[in-house]
C-alpha positions in Angstrom: 104.3 44.8 18.3 104.4 47.8 15.8 108.0 46.8 15.0 106.9 43.3 14.2 104.2 44.5 11.8 106.7 46.9 10.2 109.3 44.1 9.7 106.6 41.8 8.2 105.4 44.6 5.9 109.0 45.4 4.7 109.7 41.7 4.3 106.6 41.2 2.2 107.4 44.2 0.0 111.0 43.0 -0.4 109.9 39.5 -1.4 107.5 40.9 -3.9 104.3 40.1 -2.1 101.3 42.3 -1.6 98.1 41.7 0.2 96.1 41.1 -3.0 98.3 38.1 -3.8 96.4 36.2 -1.1 92.9 36.9 -2.3 91.1 33.8 -3.2 87.7 32.7 -4.5 84.9 33.1 -2.0 85.0 30.1 0.4 81.2 30.0 0.5 81.0 29.7 -3.3 83.6 27.0 -3.3 81.7 25.0 -0.6 78.3 25.5 -2.4 79.8 24.4 -5.8 81.4 21.3 -4.2 78.2 20.4 -2.4 76.2 20.8 -5.7 78.7 18.7 -7.6 78.9 15.9 -5.0 75.1 15.8 -4.7 74.8 15.0 -8.5 74.0 11.5 -9.6 77.2 11.4 -11.6 80.1 10.6 -9.2 82.7 11.9 -11.6 81.4 15.5 -11.2 82.4 15.6 -7.5 85.9 14.4 -8.4 86.3 17.0 -11.2 84.8 19.7 -8.9 87.4 18.9 -6.2 90.2 19.2 -8.7 88.8 22.4 -10.1 88.4 24.0 -6.7 91.9 22.9 -5.7 93.4 24.7 -8.7 91.2 27.7 -8.0 92.5 27.9 -4.4 96.1 27.3 -5.6 95.8 30.1 -8.0 95.9 32.8 -5.3 94.7 35.9 -7.1 94.4 39.6 -7.2 91.0 41.3 -6.9 90.3 41.1 -10.7 91.0 37.4 -10.9 89.0 36.8 -7.7 86.0 38.3 -9.3 86.4 36.1 -12.4 86.9 33.0 -10.2 83.8 33.9 -8.2 81.8 34.4 -11.4 82.9 31.0 -12.7 81.8 29.2 -9.5 78.5 31.1 -9.3 77.7 30.2 -12.9 78.6 26.6 -12.5 76.5 26.3 -9.4 73.6 28.1 -11.0 73.6 26.0 -14.1 74.9 28.7 -16.4 77.5 26.5 -17.9 78.2 28.7 -21.0 78.8 31.7 -18.9 81.0 29.7 -16.6 83.2 28.6 -19.5 83.6 32.1 -20.9 84.5 33.3 -17.4 87.0 30.5 -16.9 88.6 31.1 -20.3 89.0 34.8 -19.5 91.3 34.0 -16.6 94.3 33.6 -18.9 93.7 37.1 -20.2 94.2 38.7 -16.8 97.1 41.1 -16.4 100.1 40.5 -14.3 99.9 36.7 -14.0 103.1 35.0 -13.1 104.0 32.0 -15.3 102.8 29.7 -12.5 99.5 31.5 -12.2 99.1 31.4 -16.0 99.5 27.6 -16.0 97.0 27.3 -13.1 94.6 29.6 -15.0 94.8 27.3 -18.0 94.2 24.3 -15.8 91.1 26.0 -14.3 89.8 26.5 -17.8 90.5 22.9 -18.7 88.8 21.5 -15.6 85.8 23.8 -15.9 85.4 22.5 -19.5 85.8 18.9 -18.3 83.1 19.5 -15.6 80.7 21.1 -18.1 81.3 18.3 -20.7 80.8 15.6 -18.1 77.7 17.2 -16.7 76.0 17.9 -20.0 77.1 15.1 -22.3 77.9 12.0 -20.2 74.7 10.3 -21.2 74.5 11.6 -24.7 73.4 8.7 -26.9 76.2 7.4 -29.1 78.9 9.6 -27.6 79.8 8.2 -24.2 83.3 7.1 -25.3 84.0 10.4 -27.0 82.8 12.3 -23.9 85.0 10.1 -21.6 88.0 10.8 -23.9 87.3 14.6 -23.8 86.9 14.7 -20.1 90.0 12.6 -19.5 92.1 14.6 -21.9 91.0 18.0 -20.4 91.7 16.8 -16.9 95.2 15.6 -17.8 96.0 18.6 -20.0 96.4 16.5 -23.1 94.3 18.8 -25.2 95.1 17.5 -28.7 93.6 14.1 -27.7 90.3 16.0 -27.1 90.0 17.5 -30.6 88.6 14.6 -32.6 86.2 13.5 -29.9 85.0 17.1 -29.6 84.2 17.2 -33.3 82.4 13.8 -33.0 80.2 15.0 -30.1 79.5 18.3 -31.9 78.2 16.3 -34.9 75.9 14.1 -32.8 72.4 14.3 -34.1 70.9 13.9 -30.7 72.2 17.2 -29.3 69.7 19.7 -27.9 70.1 23.4 -28.9 71.6 24.1 -25.4 74.1 21.2 -25.8 75.0 22.4 -29.3 75.9 25.8 -27.8 78.0 24.3 -25.1 79.9 21.9 -27.2 80.5 24.7 -29.8 82.0 26.9 -27.0 84.3 24.1 -25.8 85.2 23.1 -29.4 86.0 26.7 -30.4 88.4 26.9 -27.4 90.3 23.7 -28.0 89.9 23.2 -31.8 89.6 26.7 -33.3 88.5 26.6 -36.9 86.8 23.2 -36.6 83.6 24.5 -38.1 85.3 25.9 -41.2 87.1 22.5 -41.7 83.8 20.7 -41.2 82.1 23.0 -43.8 84.9 22.4 -46.3 84.5 18.6 -45.8 80.8 18.8 -46.2 81.3 20.8 -49.5 83.7 18.2 -50.8 81.3 15.4 -50.0 78.6 17.1 -52.2 80.9 17.1 -55.2 80.0 14.3 -57.8 82.2 11.2 -57.3 82.8 11.7 -53.5 
């Protein structure tokens, strides 16, 4: 039996595996998040949550990433959407990610963003089609298609202060510099003749 464990350990080391590669997000947090999402009145949240948790589980992570994944899920489940987004966006900054893990980390950020946008803006007056485009674009990884709708939602006059903060966080991630461009356009509009 000891020989079998020794052979497995040598094989794992030779193949570049280590035991931290198999750490994953806390299964209880995953289940609680999925239950919360599926219990929501918006059916799309359950679907997005399933995609998100699938990517999280596929990520397979070291201890540092596991903590970030757990924080993301805790924040999403606890209604702390801004904190969840910041945590999800931090995944791509983690050290020693393989190219495949980096791609999955980006997908986790995109799906967390899609979840937060759907949850907080799906019923926003005058922005339903923009929200649908943002969510669809983030879920499919077609990020440039989300830029114009993000700007439109950010400019919606019906936003609450909390919604303004959330959409600004998402817009800053996917359309950096959008506020400067908006400020420049507003300044041009104030010039005589425009």
